[in-house]
Legacy VTK file of the C-alpha trace (Angstrom):
# vtk DataFile Version 3.0
C-alpha trace
ASCII
DATASET POLYDATA
POINTS 367 float
0.000 0.000 0.000
1.403 3.421 -0.980
2.150 5.626 1.996
-0.282 8.574 2.091
0.815 12.181 1.769
-0.100 14.198 4.903
-3.124 16.436 4.343
-4.236 19.066 6.841
-7.684 18.282 8.195
-9.627 20.383 10.686
-9.939 18.502 13.964
-7.297 16.104 15.246
-8.933 14.166 18.033
-8.065 10.504 18.448
-9.313 7.981 20.975
-6.943 5.056 21.570
-8.878 2.035 22.855
-6.383 -0.217 24.593
-6.378 -3.672 26.175
-5.470 -4.046 29.867
-1.871 -2.827 29.981
-0.713 -5.194 32.708
2.885 -6.293 33.114
5.919 -4.054 33.246
7.168 -5.523 29.960
3.882 -5.272 28.073
4.800 -4.576 24.452
1.596 -2.606 23.916
2.277 -0.505 27.007
5.761 0.348 25.762
4.565 1.148 22.237
1.734 3.411 23.368
3.918 5.156 25.962
6.297 6.015 23.132
3.777 6.756 20.368
1.070 8.833 22.067
3.314 11.723 23.242
4.853 11.944 19.757
1.394 12.155 18.191
0.588 14.893 20.679
3.737 16.773 19.707
2.563 16.992 16.082
-0.905 18.267 16.879
-3.084 15.304 17.827
-5.257 15.459 20.933
-5.110 11.820 22.031
-7.283 10.329 24.756
-7.126 6.708 25.889
-9.694 4.187 27.104
-8.540 0.908 28.614
-10.884 -2.050 28.253
-11.079 -4.619 31.073
-10.150 -8.272 30.605
-12.640 -10.338 28.602
-14.213 -13.175 30.633
-13.387 -16.775 29.614
-15.199 -17.928 26.451
-16.675 -20.794 28.482
-19.183 -18.257 29.825
-20.838 -16.741 26.714
-23.371 -14.751 28.738
-20.586 -13.067 30.687
-18.724 -12.299 27.457
-21.826 -10.677 25.912
-22.420 -8.604 29.035
-18.755 -7.560 29.092
-18.850 -6.482 25.445
-22.050 -4.479 25.913
-20.689 -2.734 29.017
-17.330 -1.991 27.363
-18.905 -0.522 24.237
-21.324 1.590 26.284
-18.473 2.917 28.412
-16.461 4.005 25.373
-19.537 5.546 23.733
-20.166 7.616 26.864
-16.591 8.920 26.669
-17.175 10.375 23.211
-20.529 11.935 24.117
-18.726 14.988 25.539
-15.505 14.637 23.541
-16.158 13.298 20.062
-13.024 11.983 18.364
-12.284 12.204 14.663
-10.644 8.765 14.816
-11.149 5.772 17.086
-8.169 3.416 17.103
-8.697 -0.037 18.620
-5.472 -1.777 19.544
-6.848 -5.316 20.032
-9.831 -6.753 18.114
-11.045 -9.022 20.906
-14.855 -9.190 21.313
-14.980 -5.884 23.189
-12.567 -4.185 20.789
-14.540 -5.439 17.795
-17.721 -4.088 19.384
-16.136 -0.665 19.818
-15.032 -0.628 16.169
-18.555 -1.409 15.007
-20.037 1.255 17.285
-17.599 3.902 16.051
-18.334 2.983 12.444
-22.078 3.238 13.088
-21.532 6.671 14.655
-19.749 7.918 11.537
-16.317 8.065 13.183
-13.194 6.923 11.316
-11.864 3.609 12.650
-8.397 2.082 12.626
-7.086 -1.097 14.183
-3.799 -2.866 14.889
-2.916 -6.417 13.877
-0.994 -8.195 16.641
-0.636 -11.804 15.397
-2.557 -12.933 18.483
-3.339 -16.198 16.672
0.319 -17.196 17.054
-0.130 -17.452 20.821
-2.640 -20.289 20.324
-2.288 -23.986 19.474
-1.581 -24.481 15.774
-4.971 -26.046 15.038
-6.830 -22.976 16.346
-4.817 -20.345 14.477
-6.635 -20.245 11.093
-10.048 -19.807 12.713
-8.864 -17.048 15.061
-7.026 -15.248 12.244
-10.216 -15.329 10.157
-12.259 -13.901 13.055
-9.719 -11.117 13.626
-9.806 -10.147 9.948
-13.603 -10.239 9.992
-13.525 -7.673 12.816
-11.130 -5.491 10.817
-13.534 -5.286 7.861
-15.133 -2.135 9.341
-11.784 -0.314 9.630
-10.581 2.483 7.377
-7.009 1.253 7.932
-5.323 -1.580 9.819
-1.740 -1.149 10.980
0.647 -4.096 11.032
4.282 -4.000 12.085
5.476 -6.908 9.919
5.442 -7.873 6.263
4.176 -11.273 7.389
1.182 -9.536 8.949
0.616 -7.540 5.777
0.439 -10.802 3.854
-1.947 -12.324 6.399
-4.284 -9.340 6.142
-4.204 -9.102 2.350
-4.818 -12.839 2.152
-8.051 -12.351 4.115
-9.282 -9.436 2.033
-8.087 -6.564 4.246
-6.779 -4.394 1.419
-6.628 -1.326 3.693
-3.705 -2.831 5.647
-0.758 -0.487 6.262
2.765 -1.733 6.997
4.254 0.377 9.773
7.025 -1.102 11.946
7.364 -0.163 15.572
9.859 2.488 16.527
12.888 2.402 18.766
14.160 5.141 21.049
17.732 5.544 19.838
18.535 8.042 22.570
17.295 5.808 25.354
18.987 2.695 23.921
22.509 3.730 22.939
26.053 2.328 23.217
27.095 5.374 25.247
25.369 3.834 28.278
27.673 0.814 28.375
28.865 0.702 31.995
32.213 -0.965 32.809
31.451 -0.706 36.528
28.207 -2.638 36.052
30.069 -5.292 34.066
32.547 -5.603 36.917
29.720 -6.325 39.358
28.745 -9.183 37.014
32.309 -10.544 37.207
33.125 -9.612 33.594
36.626 -8.766 32.453
37.499 -6.802 29.265
36.253 -8.667 26.172
34.589 -11.546 27.986
31.096 -11.933 26.489
27.810 -11.258 28.255
24.769 -13.029 26.781
21.443 -11.223 27.229
17.782 -12.215 27.326
15.518 -9.193 27.575
11.708 -9.107 27.721
8.740 -11.038 28.988
9.448 -14.580 30.108
6.478 -16.309 28.475
6.055 -19.522 26.423
6.063 -17.923 22.932
9.617 -16.698 23.618
10.843 -20.331 23.660
13.363 -19.606 26.385
14.205 -23.299 26.552
16.286 -22.571 23.437
17.995 -19.720 25.243
18.921 -22.038 28.120
20.613 -24.517 25.775
22.413 -21.730 23.900
23.644 -20.247 27.187
24.949 -23.636 28.300
26.733 -24.101 24.974
28.327 -20.654 25.205
29.562 -21.305 28.749
31.080 -24.587 27.583
32.864 -22.836 24.668
33.807 -19.696 26.638
33.898 -20.584 30.358
34.241 -16.898 31.352
30.984 -15.930 29.611
28.251 -14.415 31.759
24.487 -14.666 31.240
22.054 -11.862 32.137
18.244 -11.938 32.005
16.078 -8.819 32.266
12.316 -9.164 32.716
9.730 -11.315 34.416
6.987 -13.781 33.543
5.552 -17.247 33.938
8.736 -18.976 32.698
10.999 -17.362 35.297
10.828 -20.201 37.895
11.850 -22.709 35.216
14.707 -20.494 34.081
15.996 -19.971 37.612
15.918 -23.710 38.201
17.812 -24.508 34.998
20.285 -21.613 35.207
21.191 -21.018 38.868
24.471 -19.484 37.665
22.751 -16.752 35.587
22.061 -13.214 36.745
18.350 -12.389 36.944
17.963 -8.606 37.105
14.148 -8.550 37.135
12.097 -5.860 35.373
14.111 -2.696 34.767
13.271 0.771 33.465
14.854 4.076 32.556
18.601 4.661 32.900
19.158 1.359 34.725
17.628 -0.587 31.811
19.592 1.421 29.239
22.857 0.729 31.050
22.155 -2.960 31.597
21.270 -3.630 27.936
24.214 -1.627 26.562
26.586 -3.428 28.933
25.875 -6.786 27.286
27.475 -8.155 24.120
25.099 -10.650 22.482
21.300 -10.562 22.564
19.805 -13.998 21.872
16.181 -13.770 20.764
15.118 -17.375 21.013
11.525 -17.290 19.737
11.057 -18.998 16.351
7.726 -17.258 15.678
7.553 -14.012 17.656
5.609 -11.581 15.433
7.863 -8.560 15.906
10.212 -8.549 18.882
10.800 -4.961 20.072
13.703 -6.144 22.186
15.739 -7.074 19.096
15.654 -3.479 17.865
16.283 -2.015 21.315
19.314 -4.257 21.784
20.570 -3.326 18.315
20.149 0.387 19.085
22.168 -0.138 22.265
25.073 -1.594 20.307
24.454 -5.245 21.177
24.868 -7.911 18.484
21.606 -9.779 17.781
21.146 -13.518 17.203
17.619 -14.572 16.239
15.442 -16.819 14.135
14.677 -15.620 10.616
11.347 -13.976 11.490
9.953 -10.756 12.921
11.922 -7.541 13.260
15.337 -9.225 13.232
14.723 -10.703 9.773
12.714 -7.859 8.222
14.647 -4.871 9.562
18.115 -6.030 10.628
18.566 -8.752 8.027
21.582 -11.032 7.598
24.028 -8.122 7.290
23.198 -6.736 10.746
22.349 -9.875 12.739
22.932 -13.625 12.768
19.786 -15.404 11.614
18.929 -19.094 11.602
15.949 -20.971 10.246
13.066 -20.977 12.770
13.082 -24.788 12.649
16.838 -24.996 13.269
17.526 -24.609 17.006
21.043 -25.992 16.528
21.759 -23.173 14.071
20.569 -20.636 16.640
22.833 -22.170 19.299
25.804 -22.201 16.909
25.290 -18.511 16.104
25.269 -17.588 19.804
28.525 -19.478 20.346
30.111 -17.989 17.223
29.493 -14.399 18.331
30.452 -15.184 21.912
33.838 -16.431 20.738
34.621 -13.578 18.341
34.734 -9.997 19.734
35.583 -8.463 16.357
32.698 -10.155 14.590
30.112 -9.223 17.195
31.330 -5.611 17.074
30.915 -5.560 13.305
27.406 -7.024 13.535
26.450 -4.568 16.300
27.756 -1.563 14.347
25.810 -2.541 11.223
22.629 -3.023 13.267
22.929 0.331 14.979
22.975 2.038 11.568
19.668 0.367 10.652
17.897 2.119 13.522
18.170 5.633 12.056
14.833 5.460 10.200
12.918 3.942 13.117
12.762 6.844 15.549
9.409 7.170 17.284
9.117 10.658 15.799
9.319 9.162 12.294
6.818 6.410 13.139
4.379 8.934 14.663
4.604 11.098 11.529
3.758 8.110 9.309
0.907 7.059 11.639
-0.436 10.637 11.573
-0.270 10.671 7.782
-2.522 7.607 7.603
-5.088 9.222 9.908
-4.980 12.505 8.013
-5.432 10.739 4.692
-8.515 8.927 6.036
-10.037 12.164 7.323
-9.233 14.029 4.136
-11.020 11.390 2.056
-14.011 11.577 4.389
-14.192 15.359 4.006
-13.645 15.422 0.249
LINES 1 368
367 0 1 2 3 4 5 6 7 8 9 10 11 12 13 14 15 16 17 18 19 20 21 22 23 24 25 26 27 28 29 30 31 32 33 34 35 36 37 38 39 40 41 42 43 44 45 46 47 48 49 50 51 52 53 54 55 56 57 58 59 60 61 62 63 64 65 66 67 68 69 70 71 72 73 74 75 76 77 78 79 80 81 82 83 84 85 86 87 88 89 90 91 92 93 94 95 96 97 98 99 100 101 102 103 104 105 106 107 108 109 110 111 112 113 114 115 116 117 118 119 120 121 122 123 124 125 126 127 128 129 130 131 132 133 134 135 136 137 138 139 140 141 142 143 144 145 146 147 148 149 150 151 152 153 154 155 156 157 158 159 160 161 162 163 164 165 166 167 168 169 170 171 172 173 174 175 176 177 178 179 180 181 182 183 184 185 186 187 188 189 190 191 192 193 194 195 196 197 198 199 200 201 202 203 204 205 206 207 208 209 210 211 212 213 214 215 216 217 218 219 220 221 222 223 224 225 226 227 228 229 230 231 232 233 234 235 236 237 238 239 240 241 242 243 244 245 246 247 248 249 250 251 252 253 254 255 256 257 258 259 260 261 262 263 264 265 266 267 268 269 270 271 272 273 274 275 276 277 278 279 280 281 282 283 284 285 286 287 288 289 290 291 292 293 294 295 296 297 298 299 300 301 302 303 304 305 306 307 308 309 310 311 312 313 314 315 316 317 318 319 320 321 322 323 324 325 326 327 328 329 330 331 332 333 334 335 336 337 338 339 340 341 342 343 344 345 346 347 348 349 350 351 352 353 354 355 356 357 358 359 360 361 362 363 364 365 366
């Protein structure tokens, strides 16, 4: 889809309808925290509405009541403050209901495609993907951060899909924050490698692969250290399997920037993660990235600025981690190339492109 040319339209009010933003490493929380202020800086008046958790599907009556209450709540919010655009971040039953209500009220509607079907058992994915795309049919535009997502949407008739990758804060994540004193507290000397896992510790991340890669690196380079930043349901398993690793917990601000930049190799172990913000943040911080050939690592970094293995080749992933851990010059070259790729992904640039889509929709509605 051709990127729209920004057109000035009278009235720039946007309502962002968000899912429950629980968890300190919620990707949606981090994206919206970065995007919304940038939209505000270029003239958008953005309000947010957070929808509560949807009840289990085993209770259809409760789901229907939840959807009705959620839609009514959002409609009340625009009674006194009518937006020009309603953006729904997740098309769950409540989100889909809000999109339909906004469309019926004559308000422009956009949505965001999050590959939520990939979090489900393989047999359930086609049906859920079809339902998600059915919900998006009422949208004027649907954002997706991956080319894979663009293909999924086009394949289900969503021709209004817009490819727009997530941004990265290149000032917050930067090699300048590398901290030798912090590395010393980890027991690291000079060029000894530090392997990093950074993000939510949940099943889709396939952190069992990270454990094996970390073990292999320690066997090849006994002085190597392993650092994990984040939290999640897989943490007890990881602590049990890696009692020698350093678990830093959830981190934010300058402490997070310093911890990420003070590592040497970021191993993104998921073979099917839709995007993977952490890959770009590590790259911006000057950390060499090893990943499966999918998501942001494959589409944005590519083989010149990361080490990529086939998603079905865990041994290749492990070998890449060991290769970079053994070779300081090679990991520096990979990290330098990756850092250069981040220049076009500032949040200011992403917000400008997002704004252009909204303005184009409103201009067509007013023409």
